[in-house]
Backbone as JSON Lines, residues from 0, in Angstrom:
{"i":0,"aa":"M","n":[11.19,27.54,24.28],"ca":[11.72,26.65,23.93],"c":[13.53,27.09,22.72]}
{"i":1,"aa":"A","n":[14.86,26.54,22.92],"ca":[15.4,27.07,22.13],"c":[15.72,26.77,20.89]}
{"i":2,"aa":"Q","n":[16.53,27.47,20.05],"ca":[16.26,27.21,18.54],"c":[17.6,26.68,18.59]}
{"i":3,"aa":"K","n":[17.28,25.28,17.24],"ca":[18.32,24.64,16.79],"c":[18.89,25.51,15.74]}
{"i":4,"aa":"K","n":[20.71,25.04,15.54],"ca":[20.52,25.33,14.28],"c":[21.22,24.86,13.34]}
{"i":5,"aa":"A","n":[20.61,25.32,12.2],"ca":[20.72,24.75,10.41],"c":[21.32,25.65,9.92]}
{"i":6,"aa":"S","n":[21.7,24.83,8.63],"ca":[22.51,25.5,7.34],"c":[21.8,25.31,6.58]}
{"i":7,"aa":"L","n":[22.48,26.41,5.51],"ca":[21.65,26.04,4.22],"c":[22.56,26.09,3.34]}
{"i":8,"aa":"A","n":[22.59,24.89,2.79],"ca":[23.36,24.22,1.57],"c":[23.13,24.92,-0.27]}
{"i":9,"aa":"C","n":[23.79,25.24,-0.67],"ca":[24.23,25.61,-2.16],"c":[23.76,24.61,-3.08]}
{"i":10,"aa":"T","n":[22.2,24.36,-3.44],"ca":[22.15,23.43,-4.72],"c":[22.25,22.64,-5.69]}
{"i":11,"aa":"E","n":[23.74,23.65,-6.42],"ca":[24.37,23.4,-7.35],"c":[25.75,22.51,-6.86]}
{"i":12,"aa":"C","n":[26.74,23.02,-6.2],"ca":[27.73,22.7,-5.72],"c":[27.83,22.48,-4.25]}
{"i":13,"aa":"G","n":[27.02,22.21,-3.0],"ca":[26.21,21.71,-1.86],"c":[27.61,22.52,-0.81]}
{"i":14,"aa":"S","n":[28.02,23.43,-1.32],"ca":[28.5,24.39,0.18],"c":[27.39,25.1,0.91]}
{"i":15,"aa":"R","n":[28.19,24.93,2.18],"ca":[27.19,25.45,2.59],"c":[27.33,26.99,3.53]}
{"i":16,"aa":"N","n":[26.62,27.44,3.21],"ca":[27.4,29.19,3.18],"c":[26.91,30.0,4.2]}
{"i":17,"aa":"Y","n":[25.18,29.66,4.65],"ca":[24.75,30.34,5.71],"c":[23.98,29.13,6.89]}
{"i":18,"aa":"S","n":[23.7,30.38,7.87],"ca":[23.66,29.16,9.07],"c":[22.6,29.99,9.56]}
{"i":19,"aa":"I","n":[21.26,29.07,10.01],"ca":[19.99,29.65,10.53],"c":[19.36,29.31,11.94]}
{"i":20,"aa":"G","n":[18.93,30.16,12.32],"ca":[17.74,29.1,13.79],"c":[16.5,28.63,13.45]}
{"i":21,"aa":"V","n":[16.24,27.29,13.69],"ca":[15.16,27.1,13.43],"c":[14.42,26.15,14.97]}
{"i":22,"aa":"S","n":[13.15,26.32,14.52],"ca":[12.41,26.39,16.01],"c":[12.57,24.37,16.1]}
{"i":23,"aa":"S","n":[12.49,24.08,17.26],"ca":[12.91,22.74,17.57],"c":[12.29,21.72,17.25]}
{"i":24,"aa":"N","n":[10.28,22.07,16.61],"ca":[9.42,21.44,16.19],"c":[9.9,21.34,14.99]}
{"i":25,"aa":"P","n":[9.97,19.39,14.81],"ca":[10.02,19.3,13.09],"c":[8.66,19.49,12.33]}
{"i":26,"aa":"K","n":[9.52,19.73,10.65],"ca":[8.46,20.69,9.98],"c":[8.37,19.6,8.87]}
{"i":27,"aa":"P","n":[7.56,18.78,7.88],"ca":[7.77,18.35,6.95],"c":[8.58,18.3,5.54]}
{"i":28,"aa":"T","n":[8.08,19.76,5.84],"ca":[8.94,20.03,4.3],"c":[10.62,21.48,5.16]}
{"i":29,"aa":"R","n":[11.39,21.05,4.11],"ca":[12.45,21.7,4.26],"c":[12.89,23.69,3.95]}
{"i":30,"aa":"L","n":[13.08,24.38,4.41],"ca":[13.28,25.52,4.08],"c":[13.9,25.65,2.54]}
{"i":31,"aa":"E","n":[13.87,26.49,1.71],"ca":[14.48,26.28,0.16],"c":[14.45,28.17,0.26]}
{"i":32,"aa":"V","n":[15.6,28.97,0.09],"ca":[15.8,30.25,-0.47],"c":[17.03,30.35,-1.46]}
{"i":33,"aa":"N","n":[16.2,31.63,-2.27],"ca":[17.33,32.45,-3.06],"c":[18.53,32.66,-2.42]}
{"i":34,"aa":"K","n":[19.55,32.39,-2.39],"ca":[20.5,33.52,-1.37],"c":[22.08,33.11,-2.54]}
{"i":35,"aa":"F","n":[22.76,34.18,-2.92],"ca":[24.12,34.21,-3.31],"c":[24.96,33.37,-2.78]}
{"i":36,"aa":"C","n":[26.0,32.48,-3.55],"ca":[26.41,31.45,-3.4],"c":[28.17,32.16,-4.04]}
{"i":37,"aa":"K","n":[29.0,32.22,-2.82],"ca":[30.37,32.79,-2.6],"c":[31.12,31.98,-3.41]}
{"i":38,"aa":"H","n":[31.16,30.7,-3.84],"ca":[31.88,29.5,-4.48],"c":[31.49,29.61,-6.09]}
{"i":39,"aa":"C","n":[29.69,29.6,-6.31],"ca":[29.31,29.61,-7.88],"c":[29.37,30.85,-8.28]}
{"i":40,"aa":"Q","n":[29.62,32.21,-7.63],"ca":[28.91,34.14,-7.95],"c":[28.01,33.97,-8.88]}
{"i":41,"aa":"K","n":[26.66,33.54,-8.23],"ca":[25.94,33.57,-8.66],"c":[25.26,33.23,-7.64]}
{"i":42,"aa":"Y","n":[23.25,33.73,-7.77],"ca":[22.38,33.41,-6.76],"c":[21.57,32.01,-7.18]}
{"i":43,"aa":"I","n":[21.75,31.7,-6.2],"ca":[21.2,30.04,-6.34],"c":[20.44,29.35,-5.37]}
{"i":44,"aa":"V","n":[19.23,28.69,-5.45],"ca":[18.13,28.13,-4.16],"c":[19.12,27.36,-3.33]}
{"i":45,"aa":"H","n":[19.27,28.03,-2.2],"ca":[19.37,27.15,-1.58],"c":[18.87,26.72,0.04]}
{"i":46,"aa":"K","n":[18.92,25.22,0.4],"ca":[17.87,24.29,0.89],"c":[18.52,23.68,2.41]}
{"i":47,"aa":"E","n":[17.51,23.6,3.4],"ca":[17.98,23.91,5.2],"c":[18.87,21.95,5.11]}
{"i":48,"aa":"T","n":[19.79,22.66,5.12],"ca":[20.38,21.17,5.74],"c":[20.31,21.25,7.81]}
{"i":49,"aa":"R","n":[20.45,19.69,8.39],"ca":[20.55,19.75,9.68],"c":[21.46,18.86,10.3]}
């Protein structure tokens, strides 16, 4: 199975800073990761967008 691309969006400013490979099987919950946002200049939770 091929992986699909998804973006990680900042929960504060909404900018999509990171892209990840996600399995094509749908999951009920979306991934949440604490990453650095270059626009906010701090570590913020980023949520998976499709």
